C-alpha positions in Angstrom: 45.8 -12.2 105.2 48.6 -14.4 104.2 47.1 -17.3 106.3 43.8 -16.9 104.5 45.4 -16.9 101.1 47.3 -20.1 102.0 44.1 -21.7 103.3 42.2 -20.7 100.2 45.0 -22.1 98.0 44.9 -25.4 99.9 41.1 -25.6 99.5 41.4 -25.0 95.7 44.2 -27.6 95.4 42.1 -30.0 97.4 39.0 -29.3 95.3 41.0 -29.8 92.1 42.5 -33.0 93.5 39.1 -34.2 94.5 37.7 -33.4 91.1 40.6 -35.2 89.4 40.3 -38.2 91.7 36.5 -38.5 91.3 36.9 -38.1 87.5 39.6 -40.8 87.5 37.4 -43.1 89.7 34.4 -42.6 87.4 36.5 -43.3 84.3 37.6 -46.5 85.9 34.0 -47.4 86.8 32.9 -46.8 83.2 35.8 -49.0 81.9 34.7 -51.8 84.3 31.1 -51.5 83.2 32.0 -51.6 79.5 34.1 -54.8 80.2 31.0 -56.3 81.9 28.9 -55.5 78.8 31.5 -57.1 76.6 31.3 -60.4 78.5 27.5 -60.3 78.2 27.8 -59.7 74.5 30.0 -62.7 74.1 27.3 -64.8 75.9 24.9 -64.1 73.1 24.6 -66.9 70.5 26.4 -65.9 67.3 27.9 -62.6 68.5 31.7 -62.0 68.0 33.5 -59.0 69.4 36.5 -57.6 67.6 36.7 -54.7 70.1 34.4 -53.3 72.7 36.4 -51.0 75.1 36.4 -47.7 76.7 39.3 -45.4 75.9 39.6 -43.4 79.1 41.0 -39.9 79.4 41.1 -37.5 82.3 37.7 -35.9 81.9 36.1 -37.9 79.1 36.7 -40.9 76.8 35.4 -42.9 73.8 33.4 -46.1 73.6 35.0 -48.0 70.7 33.0 -50.9 69.3 33.3 -53.4 66.5 30.7 -56.2 66.9 29.4 -58.8 64.4 26.5 -61.3 64.6 26.1 -64.5 62.6 23.7 -67.0 64.2 25.1 -70.5 64.9 23.7 -73.6 63.1 21.5 -74.3 66.2 20.0 -70.8 66.3 16.3 -70.6 65.5 17.0 -67.7 63.1 19.8 -69.4 61.2 17.7 -70.5 58.2 16.1 -67.0 57.8 19.5 -65.4 58.2 21.1 -67.6 55.5 18.3 -66.8 53.1 18.7 -63.0 53.6 22.5 -63.2 53.6 22.5 -65.1 50.3 20.3 -62.4 48.6 22.3 -59.5 50.0 25.7 -61.1 49.8 26.3 -60.8 53.6 28.4 -63.0 55.8 27.4 -61.3 59.0 25.7 -58.2 60.5 28.4 -55.8 61.7 28.3 -52.6 63.8 31.4 -50.5 64.3 32.2 -47.0 65.4 33.1 -44.6 68.2 30.8 -42.8 70.7 32.2 -39.9 72.9 31.5 -40.1 76.6 31.8 -37.4 79.3 32.5 -38.4 82.9 33.1 -36.5 86.1 31.2 -34.5 88.7 29.7 -32.0 86.2 27.9 -34.2 83.6 24.4 -33.4 85.2 21.5 -35.4 86.5 23.7 -36.7 89.4 25.1 -39.2 86.9 28.6 -40.7 86.8 28.9 -40.4 83.0 26.9 -39.0 80.1 26.7 -39.6 76.4 25.2 -36.9 74.1 25.2 -38.6 70.7 24.0 -37.1 67.4 24.2 -38.9 64.1 23.8 -36.6 61.1 22.9 -37.7 57.6 25.9 -37.7 55.3 25.7 -35.0 52.6 26.0 -37.6 49.8 22.8 -39.3 51.1 20.7 -36.1 51.3 19.9 -36.2 47.6 17.8 -39.3 48.2 15.8 -37.5 50.9 14.6 -34.2 49.3 12.5 -33.1 52.3 15.1 -33.9 54.9 14.7 -31.2 57.7 17.8 -29.0 57.3 20.8 -30.0 59.3 18.9 -31.9 62.0 20.5 -35.2 63.1 18.5 -38.3 62.0 19.3 -40.0 65.4 19.8 -38.3 68.8 20.7 -40.2 72.0 21.0 -38.8 75.5 22.3 -41.5 77.8 23.5 -41.4 81.4 25.5 -44.0 83.5 24.4 -43.8 87.1 26.6 -44.4 90.1 25.1 -47.9 90.5 26.2 -48.8 87.0 22.7 -48.7 85.6 22.3 -47.1 82.1 19.4 -45.1 80.8 19.2 -43.8 77.3 16.5 -41.6 75.6 16.6 -41.7 71.8 14.7 -39.8 69.1 14.5 -40.2 65.3 14.0 -37.2 63.2 10.6 -36.6 61.6 10.5 -37.0 57.8 7.7 -36.7 55.3 8.5 -37.0 51.6 9.9 -39.1 48.8 12.9 -41.4 49.0 15.3 -42.2 46.2 15.7 -41.0 42.6 13.6 -37.8 42.1 13.3 -38.5 38.3 11.3 -41.7 38.9 7.6 -40.8 39.6 7.1 -44.3 41.1 9.7 -43.9 43.8 8.3 -44.6 47.3 7.2 -42.1 49.8 7.8 -42.3 53.6 6.7 -40.5 56.7 8.0 -41.0 60.2 6.6 -38.9 63.0 7.2 -39.0 66.8 9.5 -42.0 66.9 11.2 -41.8 70.3 11.9 -44.1 73.2 13.9 -45.0 76.3 16.2 -48.0 77.0 17.2 -49.0 80.5 20.0 -51.6 81.3 20.6 -53.0 84.7 24.0 -52.5 86.3 24.9 -56.2 86.0 23.7 -56.2 82.3 21.3 -59.1 83.0 18.1 -57.1 82.4 17.1 -54.5 79.8 13.8 -52.7 79.1 12.8 -50.9 76.0 9.9 -48.4 75.7 9.2 -46.7 72.4 6.4 -44.8 70.7 5.6 -43.9 67.1 2.9 -41.4 66.1 2.9 -42.2 62.4 4.7 -44.4 60.0 3.7 -44.4 56.3 5.4 -46.2 53.4 4.4 -46.8 49.9 4.6 -46.0 46.2 2.1 -45.5 43.5 -0.5 -47.0 43.3 -0.9 -47.5 47.1 0.4 -47.1 50.6 0.2 -48.4 54.1 0.1 -46.5 57.3 0.4 -47.2 61.1 -0.6 -44.7 63.7 -0.1 -44.5 67.5 2.1 -47.5 68.0 3.7 -48.3 71.4 6.1 -51.1 72.3 7.4 -52.0 75.7 9.5 -55.0 76.3 12.0 -56.5 78.8 14.7 -59.1 78.4 15.9 -60.9 81.6 18.8 -63.3 81.4 19.5 -63.6 85.2 17.5 -66.9 85.5 17.4 -68.2 81.9 16.4 -66.0 79.0 13.0 -64.4 79.5 11.1 -61.9 77.3 8.0 -59.9 78.4 6.3 -57.1 76.7 3.4 -55.5 74.9 2.9 -54.0 71.4 -0.1 -51.6 70.8 -1.1 -50.1 67.5 -3.9 -47.6 67.3 -4.8 -48.1 63.6 -3.4 -49.8 60.6 -4.5 -48.7 57.1 -3.6 -50.0 53.6 -4.9 -48.3 50.4 -4.7 -49.6 46.9 -5.3 -47.7 43.7 -5.8 -48.5 40.0 -6.7 -50.7 38.3 -8.6 -51.8 41.4 -9.0 -49.6 44.4 -9.8 -50.1 48.0 -8.7 -49.9 51.6 -8.1 -52.1 54.6 -8.4 -50.6 58.0 -7.6 -52.4 61.3 -7.3 -51.6 64.9 -6.8 -51.1 67.7 -4.4 -54.0 68.0 -2.6 -55.3 71.1 0.0 -58.1 71.4 1.3 -59.2 74.8 3.9 -61.9 75.6 5.7 -63.4 78.5 8.0 -66.1 77.4 10.9 -68.1 78.9 13.4 -70.1 76.9 13.3 -73.8 78.1 15.3 -75.3 75.2 17.0 -73.6 72.3 13.9 -73.9 70.1 11.2 -74.0 72.7 9.7 -71.2 74.8 7.0 -71.5 77.4 4.7 -68.7 78.6 1.7 -66.7 77.4 1.0 -65.1 74.1 -2.1 -63.0 73.5 -3.0 -61.2 70.2 -6.1 -59.1 70.1 -7.5 -57.1 67.1 -10.7 -55.1 67.4 -12.1 -53.9 64.1 -11.1 -54.9 60.6 -12.8 -53.4 57.5 -12.3 -54.2 53.8 -13.6 -51.9 51.1 -12.6 -53.0 47.6 -14.1 -51.8 44.3 -13.7 -52.0 40.5 -12.5 -55.6 40.4 -12.6 -55.8 36.6 -11.7 -59.4 36.2 -14.8 -60.5 38.2 -18.5 -59.7 38.2 -18.2 -58.0 41.5 -17.9 -54.2 41.4 -17.7 -53.5 45.1 -17.0 -55.6 48.2 -17.4 -54.4 51.8 -16.6 -56.6 54.8 -16.1 -56.0 58.5 -14.8 -58.2 61.2 -15.6 -57.3 64.8 -12.7 -59.1 66.5 -9.8 -61.5 66.0 -8.2 -63.0 69.2 -5.5 -65.6 69.6 -4.4 -66.8 73.0 -1.7 -69.4 73.6 -0.2 -70.8 76.8 2.7 -73.3 77.0 3.9 -74.8 80.2 6.6 -77.2 81.2 6.0 -80.2 83.4 9.4 -81.8 84.1 10.6 -82.9 80.7 7.2 -82.6 79.0 5.3 -79.7 77.6 1.6 -78.8 77.5 0.3 -76.1 75.1 -3.2 -74.7 74.6 -4.4 -72.3 72.0 -7.7 -70.5 71.9 -8.8 -68.7 68.6 -11.9 -66.6 68.0 -12.9 -64.7 65.0 -16.0 -62.7 64.2 -18.8 -62.0 64.1 -18.4 -60.5 60.6 -20.4 -59.0 57.8 -19.7 -59.5 54.1 -21.8 -57.4 51.6 -24.1 -56.5 54.5 -24.7 -60.2 55.3 -24.1 -61.2 58.9 -21.9 -64.2 59.6 -21.5 -65.9 62.9 -18.5 -66.0 65.2 -16.1 -68.9 65.0 -14.2 -70.3 68.1 -11.5 -72.9 68.1 -9.7 -74.3 71.2 -7.0 -76.8 70.7 -4.4 -78.4 73.0 -1.4 -80.7 72.8 -0.3 -82.3 76.1 2.5 -84.6 77.3 4.9 -83.7 74.5 8.5 -84.8 75.0 10.2 -81.4 75.3 13.8 -82.5 74.6 12.8 -84.7 71.7 10.6 -81.9 70.2 13.4 -79.4 70.5 15.8 -81.8 68.7 13.1 -82.5 66.1 12.7 -78.8 65.4 16.5 -78.3 65.1 16.8 -81.3 62.7 13.8 -80.1 60.7 15.5 -76.7 60.4 18.7 -78.3 59.0 16.6 -80.4 56.6 14.7 -77.3 55.3 18.0 -75.4 54.9 19.3 -78.2 52.6 16.2 -79.0 50.6 18.2 -78.9 47.4 20.6 -81.5 48.7 18.8 -83.4 51.5 21.0 -85.1 54.1 19.8 -88.8 54.4 21.2 -88.9 57.9 19.2 -85.9 59.0 16.0 -87.3 57.5 16.6 -90.6 59.3 17.2 -88.6 62.5 13.9 -86.7 61.9 12.1 -90.0 61.6 13.6 -91.4 64.7 12.8 -88.3 66.7 9.2 -88.4 65.4 8.9 -92.0 66.6 10.2 -90.9 70.0 7.7 -88.1 70.2 4.8 -90.5 69.4 6.1 -93.1 71.9 5.8 -90.5 74.7 2.0 -90.6 74.2 1.1 -87.0 73.4 -2.6 -86.2 73.4 -4.0 -83.8 70.8 -7.5 -82.4 71.3 -9.8 -80.0 69.6 -11.5 -79.0 72.8 -14.0 -76.8 71.0 -14.7 -75.8 67.4 -17.9 -73.9 67.2 -20.1 -71.5 65.3 -22.6 -69.4 67.2 -25.3 -68.6 64.6 -28.1 -67.6 66.9 -27.1 -69.0 70.2 -23.7 -70.2 71.6 -22.3 -73.4 70.1 -25.0 -73.9 67.4 -22.5 -76.1 65.6 -19.9 -77.7 67.9 -17.1 -80.3 67.3 -14.8 -81.8 69.8 -12.0 -84.3 69.2 -9.4 -86.2 71.3 -6.7 -88.4 69.8 -3.6 -90.1 71.3 -1.6 -93.3 70.7 -2.8 -96.3 72.6 -0.4 -97.2 75.5 1.9 -100.1 74.7 1.1 -100.3 71.0 4.0 -99.9 68.6 3.3 -98.7 65.0 5.2 -100.7 62.4 7.2 -98.7 60.0 6.2 -100.7 56.9 2.5 -100.9 57.3 -0.3 -98.3 57.6 -3.3 -100.6 58.5 -2.3 -101.0 62.2 -2.7 -97.3 62.7 -6.3 -97.9 63.7 -5.2 -100.4 66.3 -2.6 -97.9 67.6 -4.8 -94.8 67.8 -7.3 -93.9 70.4 -9.7 -91.2 69.2 -13.1 -89.7 70.1 -15.1 -87.3 68.0 -18.4 -85.6 68.9 -20.3 -83.2 66.6 -23.7 -81.5 67.4 -25.5 -79.0 65.2 -28.8 -77.2 65.3 -30.7 -77.9 62.1 -32.2 -74.4 62.3 -28.7 -72.9 62.5 -27.6 -75.1 59.5 -30.5 -73.8 57.5 -29.7 -70.2 58.4 -26.1 -70.7 57.3 -27.2 -72.2 54.0 -29.5 -69.2 53.3 -26.7 -66.8 54.2 -24.4 -68.7 51.8 -27.0 -68.4 49.0 -27.2 -64.6 49.7 -23.4 -64.3 49.5 -23.4 -66.2 46.2 -25.7 -63.6 44.6 -24.0 -60.7 46.3 -20.8 -61.5 44.3 -22.7 -61.2 41.0 -24.0 -57.8 39.9 -26.5 -59.5 37.5 -28.3 -61.5 40.2 -30.4 -60.5 43.2 -31.7 -62.3 46.3 -35.4 -62.3 46.9 -38.2 -64.5 48.1 -37.8 -67.0 45.3 -34.0 -67.4 46.0 -34.6 -67.8 49.7 -37.3 -70.4 49.1 -35.0 -72.3 46.7 -32.2 -72.3 49.4 -34.6 -73.7 52.0 -35.8 -76.4 49.6 -32.1 -77.4 49.1 -31.7 -77.7 52.8 -34.9 -79.8 53.1 -33.5 -82.2 50.5 -30.1 -82.3 52.4 -31.9 -82.9 55.7 -33.7 -85.9 54.1 -30.4 -87.4 53.0 -28.9 -87.0 56.4 -31.9 -88.6 58.1 -31.4 -91.7 55.9 -27.7 -92.3 56.8 -26.9 -94.3 59.9 -23.9 -92.1 60.5 -26.0 -89.4 62.2 -28.7 -89.3 64.8 -31.4 -86.6 64.6 -33.4 -85.8 67.7 -35.8 -82.9 67.3 -33.7 -79.9 66.0 -30.4 -81.4 67.0 -28.1 -83.5 64.7 -25.5 -85.5 66.5 -22.5 -87.7 65.5 -20.4 -89.5 68.1 -17.6 -91.8 67.2 -14.8 -93.5 69.1 -11.9 -95.7 68.1 -10.0 -97.7 70.8 -7.5 -100.4 69.8 -9.2 -101.2 66.6 -12.7 -101.2 68.1 -15.0 -98.6 66.5 -18.2 -97.2 67.9 -20.8 -94.9 66.3 -23.4 -93.1 68.3 -23.1 -95.4 71.2 -23.2 -98.6 69.1 -20.5 -100.9 67.8 -19.7 -100.3 64.2 -17.4 -101.1 61.3 -14.8 -98.4 60.5 -14.4 -99.2 56.8 -18.2 -99.4 56.4 -18.5 -96.0 58.1 -16.0 -94.6 55.5 -18.1 -96.1 52.7 -21.4 -94.7 54.1 -19.8 -91.3 54.6 -18.8 -91.3 50.9 -22.3 -92.2 49.9 -23.8 -89.6 52.2 -21.4 -86.9 50.7 -22.5 -87.9 47.2 -26.2 -87.8 48.2 -25.7 -84.3 49.7 -24.0 -83.1 46.6 -27.0 -84.4 44.5 -29.5 -82.8 46.9 -27.7 -79.5 47.1 -26.7 -79.2 43.4 -29.0 -81.5 41.4 -27.7 -80.3 38.0 -24.1 -81.3 39.0 -25.1 -84.9 39.5 -25.7 -85.9 35.9 -22.5 -88.0 35.9 -22.9 -90.8 38.5 -19.7 -91.6 40.4 -21.1 -93.8 43.2 -23.0 -97.0 42.3 -26.8 -96.8 42.8 -27.9 -99.6 45.1 -31.5 -99.0 44.1 -30.9 -99.5 40.4 -32.4 -102.6 38.6 -29.6 -105.2 38.2 -28.8 -106.7 34.8 -29.0 -110.3 36.2 -30.5 -111.8 39.4 -29.6 -115.0 41.2 -30.2 -116.7 44.6 -28.3 -119.4 46.4 -27.6 -120.8 49.9 -24.4 -122.1 51.5 -25.8 -125.6 51.2 -26.2 -125.2 47.4 -22.6 -124.1 47.1 -21.2 -127.0 49.2 -23.4 -129.6 47.5 -22.7 -128.8 43.8 -20.7 -127.0 41.3 -19.7 -123.4 41.8 -22.1 -120.6 41.1 -21.4 -119.2 37.6 -22.8 -116.1 35.8 -21.7 -114.6 32.4 -21.9 -110.8 32.5 -21.0 -107.7 30.6 -18.3 -105.8 32.4 -17.6 -102.0 32.2 -19.7 -98.9 31.6 -19.6 -95.1 31.1 -19.1 -94.1 34.7 -15.6 -93.9 36.2 -15.2 -94.7 39.9 -12.9 -92.3 41.7 -11.8 -94.6 44.6 -13.8 -92.8 47.3 -15.3 -96.1 48.5 -11.8 -97.6 48.9 -8.4 -97.7 47.2 -9.4 -100.7 44.9 -12.9 -99.3 44.0 -11.8 -98.1 40.6 -12.7 -98.7 37.0 -15.5 -98.1 34.6 -19.0 -99.3 35.5 -22.7 -98.6 34.8 -23.3 -96.8 38.1 -27.1 -96.7 37.6 -27.6 -100.5 37.8 -25.6 -103.4 39.3 -24.1 -106.0 37.0 -25.4 -108.8 39.2 -27.8 -109.1 42.2 -27.4 -112.1 44.4 -29.8 -113.1 47.3 -28.0 -115.1 49.9 -30.3 -116.9 52.3 -28.0 -118.8 54.7 -24.9 -118.2 56.6 -21.4 -119.8 56.6 -17.8 -119.3 57.3 -16.8 -117.5 54.1 -17.8 -116.9 50.5 -15.5 -115.9 47.6 -16.6 -113.8 44.6 -14.2 -114.1 41.6 -14.3 -112.6 38.1 -12.3 -113.5 35.1 -12.2 -112.7 31.4 -10.8 -114.5 28.4 -10.2 -111.3 26.5 -7.2 -110.3 28.6 -8.9 -107.1 29.8 -8.0 -105.7 33.2 -11.2 -105.9 35.3 -12.2 -105.2 38.9 -14.9 -106.1 41.4 -17.1 -103.8 43.5 -19.5 -105.5 46.0 -22.1 -104.0 48.3 -23.0 -106.2 51.3 -26.6 -106.2 52.8 -25.3 -104.0 55.6 -24.1 -101.3 53.2 -20.4 -102.0 53.3 -18.3 -101.8 50.0 -15.8 -104.5 49.2 -13.5 -104.0 46.2 -10.5 -105.7 44.6 -8.4 -105.2 41.5 -5.7 -107.7 40.5 -5.8 -110.3 43.3 -2.4 -111.9 44.2 -1.4 -114.7 41.8 -4.4 -114.1 39.5 -3.0 -111.7 36.9 -5.7 -109.2 36.2 -8.5 -111.1 37.8 -10.1 -109.7 41.0 -11.2 -111.7 44.1 -13.4 -110.6 47.0 -13.6 -112.6 50.2 -16.6 -112.2 52.5 -16.0 -113.5 56.0 -19.1 -114.8 57.8 -21.5 -113.6 55.1 -24.8 -112.2 56.4 -28.1 -113.2 54.8 -29.4 -110.6 52.3 -28.9 -109.1 49.0 -25.3 -108.7 47.6 -24.9 -106.3 44.6 -22.0 -106.8 42.3 -20.5 -104.5 39.7 -17.8 -105.8 37.4 -15.6 -102.9 36.3 -13.1 -102.5 33.4 -10.0 -100.6 34.2 -9.7 -99.3 30.6 -12.8 -97.5 29.1 -14.0 -100.5 27.1 -16.6 -103.1 27.8 -15.7 -106.8 28.1 -17.4 -110.2 28.6 -16.6 -111.6 32.1 -17.5 -114.7 34.1 -18.4 -114.3 37.8 -17.8 -117.3 40.1 -19.2 -117.6 43.7 -17.6 -120.4 45.7 -17.4 -121.5 49.4 -13.6 -121.9 49.1 -10.9 -119.8 47.5 -10.6 -120.7 43.8 -7.3 -122.1 42.6 -4.7 -119.6 41.5 -3.4 -119.4 38.0 -0.1 -121.2 37.3 
């Protein structure tokens, strides 16, 4: 008996010793793990640790923490942080407190240590939450530390549905939170963490409206073992916003899904994939008293955004695909829009430095740093020198069939060409670009009819019937006639096509060599013609000279006439009631009579060059606008060394009719003398 008692006592003592030994061992392991987490925290940009330690006792302990975060100047969030900190009077974001920890063989779940944390709402705060559920803690955490050092923590926020704030204020906001819970897992070496959380309902708002999110899920992982990497997905079942008085309405969206897989390559640049998908978006707005519209209903079937960024050595490629639609507005169907863009061969290091410098410039907009701005310019030049290529791979509308209207564009700097800092003109010699646009005329007509229907849908006093549709189709027929007359486009059957390319200053249009400045002028004329065709009543005031108008004076001469005798002279009346707006060129300004040219000149022989010069003895400031036989516009105001006199030089003049308008810069007419000479007239002394 005595032997048995001694043996039992020895076993009890051994068990107690083992228990105490294991508890001591686990306490030391937890202390080691906390020290590891402290080192990881200090590796995070902007984090400072006053204290992060484990106060170990025999069977339990406390995690004591005092952590602050203030992003460094190089951090991508520094500008946003400074803006918020200035408004709130903050210097840093700080977390401090104590969390009790139990360790030992009896904490459950075969764990080494366990944390049961409950945070109650202070009594002094409960008056701001009148429907707070009794004494329930607003946050509950159940965390375990496994023998491998891994940590898993389940958390839950209390459900709440009611007002927040001063109960005497009827406009105080309401809030509802239901089913917000989740789980966090941290690897033993603290290099990887995963978060999973769900939210059944979140509502917030005040009179006269509110917003609500239902069935939200978020799952994300951060991995810093091989460079910082983030992966995850966010899902939202529905999102609803309601507005009341004086206007009322609602916006409903969902389901929505966001997925991302990104790796940090430089401090400001991440590579990887980003996908955003929205299915279903509905607007329902009514009683918009400031407008004629009483009700607006619109639906959008889908909204997708997909972006991929990859690193190739020291360069970056990024592609983005965007689709939206189809949609309906006021029961009118609208087509889907697709846009695919890419940027390739971008210098990653220079771009990262450029973003960082731009961030510092934006942060000091009130007092810009000249050195930073100069640095920004230098980095921009370095980015351009690397030869990046920008492309609109596809911009299309699918009205009745895919790509009824489609645009593609490619642009990049020409190799070996340096863009001067003090001049803009060489840009066209420095840039290589190609543009192609095709459109179905039937689809364009359908879009115009839909736009006309939309116009009437927004006016309760108007309707859209057979007469309105016929008027819309007649407008398109006039527009089509204008397009058929301009050499900028080619129409083959039902297809309208524009193809242009620019390579080291050489311009091509629809497969033929062309003149870039002339193309700009023709484009301005076509735009004005389309405006007059589409909205005839809006074209009463002419802003583009009419080449078909009867000239005030007519003359004819040859190169031989000019070389043989005195210069060609014509006295004219300058000015008019129509103000040029510079669309034909930066010097195409002043007041003219747009309906008729000042002078028409028929030139019947060639030559090296011809000069057209205008002057006035009244001291008025005048300008010249000249249209060549090929349709190009040549303008000048205040030629060098000639005070207010303009001078236009025509190199290798083609035979044909030249139309001349003499403009007055001020809204007053003046008598002027036009000279046409084979050599440049002498300048004023």
